[in-house]
N, C-alpha and C positions, 0 to 999 in steps of 0.2 A: 333471539339472534345469536348466532354462533360467534363468540368473540375470538376464538382461536384462529379462525380463517379470515377475519377482518383485519386489514392492514391498519397499523396505528396511524393516527392523524399526523403525529409529529414526524414519523418516518416518511409518510407520503409527501408532506410539505417540504421535507429535507431534499428528497429526490427531485421534486418539481423546481426547487430553487436553483438547481444546477451546481450545487456545492458537492464536490467529490468527497466521499468518505475516506478517512484515513485508515490505513490497515496496519496491523502490528507487525513486528519483526517476523514472526512465524509465517503469517500469510504472505508477506512480501517475499520472503526467502523461497517459499514453495512456488510462488509465481515465477520467480527467476531460476528456480531449480539450483539454488546454491544453499550453503549452510547458513543458518541465522547469524552466527558469529562473523562469518565472512561479510555479510551484508552490513552488520554494525560497524565492522572495521572500515569498510568502504565509505560509510556515512561519516565516520569520525575524520577520515582523511579528505572528505569533500569530493569523493569520486562519484557519489550518488547523492541526490537531495533527500534529506531526511529531517525530521523534527524530533529533537530530544526533549522529553518532558521528565525531568528528574533522571531516573535511571532507565526509563522506557523510551524506545524509539518508535516513531510512527512515520509512515510513508504514504505517498499517493501512488497508486498503480500507474497512472499516466506518466508521472515523473520517472518512475523506474524503467518503464518500457521505452520511453523516449531516450533516456540516458544510455540504456543498454544497446539501443539500436545504433547509436553513434560509436560504440566501442568496436575494436578491430576483430572481435570474434562474433559468432552467430549463435543465437539461442536455438536450441533444438526442441521441437514440439513433440 
């Protein structure tokens, strides 16, 4: 059996459970097309929801997209 193409049982269960994966600052900033430090600054100010773990920030994509959709400017695709 080819183990490279088989999904991990833990990942599969994680996706089925409906729990959303946390993304790091780089991924989140790329999603919003802003600089990572801008995103961290916004999280520290409470402008976007983020989770700080020591010096690292983690975000949920759904929180970011929901928060940015309520802001007075528009995201460009």
